[in-house]
N, C-alpha and C positions, 0 to 999 in steps of 0.2 A: 655689341649685344647688350651690355649693361645700360648704355645710354638709351637704346630703344626700349628696354624694359622700364626704365625710369620715366621716359616720356609717356609711355602707355599708361602707367599707373598715375602719373601726375594729371593726365587728361581727365581722370575721374574726380579730381579735386579742384582743378584750375580750368577756367573757361577756355583759355587760349594757350596752347603749348606749341612751341616751335621745336620739332623733333630734330634729331641729329642730321638726317639727310637734307632737310630743308635749310637748316643752319649752315651746313657745309656749302650748299649751292649759293646761298646768299653771301657768305663770307668770300667765296671765290669771285662772284659777280661784282661785289662792292670793294674788293681788295682790302678786306679788313682782317686784322689779326685779333681774334677774340681772346687770346691768352694775355693780352696787355690791358691795363686799365683804360687807356685811350681807345683801344679797339673795341672793348666792351661798351663804352659810352657811345661810340659811333654806331655800333650795331644796335644798341637800344634805341637811339634816335631814328635810325633807318627803318626799324621794324615797329616803332611806337610801342615798345615793350620795356618797362622800367625794371624788371626783375630778371634774375638769371639763377639757374640752379647749378651749383658746383658739386661735382661727384668725385669722391676720393675712394680708391679701393687699394687694398694690398694685393689684389689678384686672387686667384684660386689656389688654395693650398691643398695638395693631395698627399696622402700617405697610403702606401701599399705594402702590406706585410703578409704575403702569400695567402693567409687565411682571413685577412681583414683589410678593408680599404675604407678610407675616409676622405671626404672633400669638405672644405670650409671656404666660404666666401665672405670677406669682411667688406662692408660698404658703408660710407657716410655721405650724407647729402646736406647741403645748406642752401637756403634761398637768400640771395643778397640783392640789395637795391643797386642798380647799375650806376646811378649818378654819384653815389658816395661810398659804395661798398659796405653799407651797414647790413649786418646780418639780421634777417627777419625771422628765420626758422632754421633749426638744425636737428638732425636725427641720425642715428647709426644703428646698424644691426649686423649680426653674424648668422648666416645660414650654414647649417652643418648637416651632412648626410653620411651615413656609413652602412656598410654591408659586410657580412662575414660572421664568423663565430670563433669562439675559443675552442681549440681542438681538445676536447675532454676524452674522446674515444677514437679508435682507428677509423670509425665510420664518419665521425664529424670532421675529420681533417679534409678529405676530398670534397665534402659538401661545402665547407667553409672556403676552400680554395676556389671552387667553381663559382660560388656566390660573389666572393671578393673580386675575382677576375672579371666576371661579367659586369659588375658595378664599375670597376676601374676602366673598362673599355667602352662604357656607355657614353655616347656623344650627346645624349639628351640631358645628362645630369647638370651641366653648366648652365644651359639656357633656362632650365626649370628652376635652378637655384637663383639665377639672376632675377627672374620674375618674382619668386618668393620673397627675396630680401628687399626688392624695390617695393613690393606691396606692403610689407610690414613697416618699412620706413615711412612711406607716404600715408599710412593709416593715421599717423600722429599729426598730419597737416590738416588744418581746418578746411572744410569744403567751402570754397569761395565762389563756385559757379552760381550765378544768379544773384549774388549778394550786391553787385553793383547795379544790376537792373532794378532791383527792389528799391535801392536808395535813390535812383534817378526818377522813379515813378512818383515819389513824394513831393 
């Protein structure tokens, strides 16, 4: 889900993005291990793509305390050149969402518990956070779409 969100957001800044499904099909078809430097270079040659995005996450951290719930998603991305591993760009962001309340009265306790429980059980929180954090990270990447077409025209 994180890779899909990253690919979707990167496609707004980079002209050609090979998403996770296409990458997986190609690596199986070509019998390439993209986790090794040699595999990355072979993949880059086979796809005529000299850069790769590496994504690092600590995963989704959740906290649930009856009347309050929180979710945090830590994500970092870096763009590296496949042939030599040189880092071209790096960014990181943490998305955080919470729901609930501090029980200051007998009425606020059940309201906070209901709100926190609904948030904790919401299956749309993680996909939404993945999109948010990917969008915020990729916002720092310069828009390269069309940059190469313009330079070729000269």
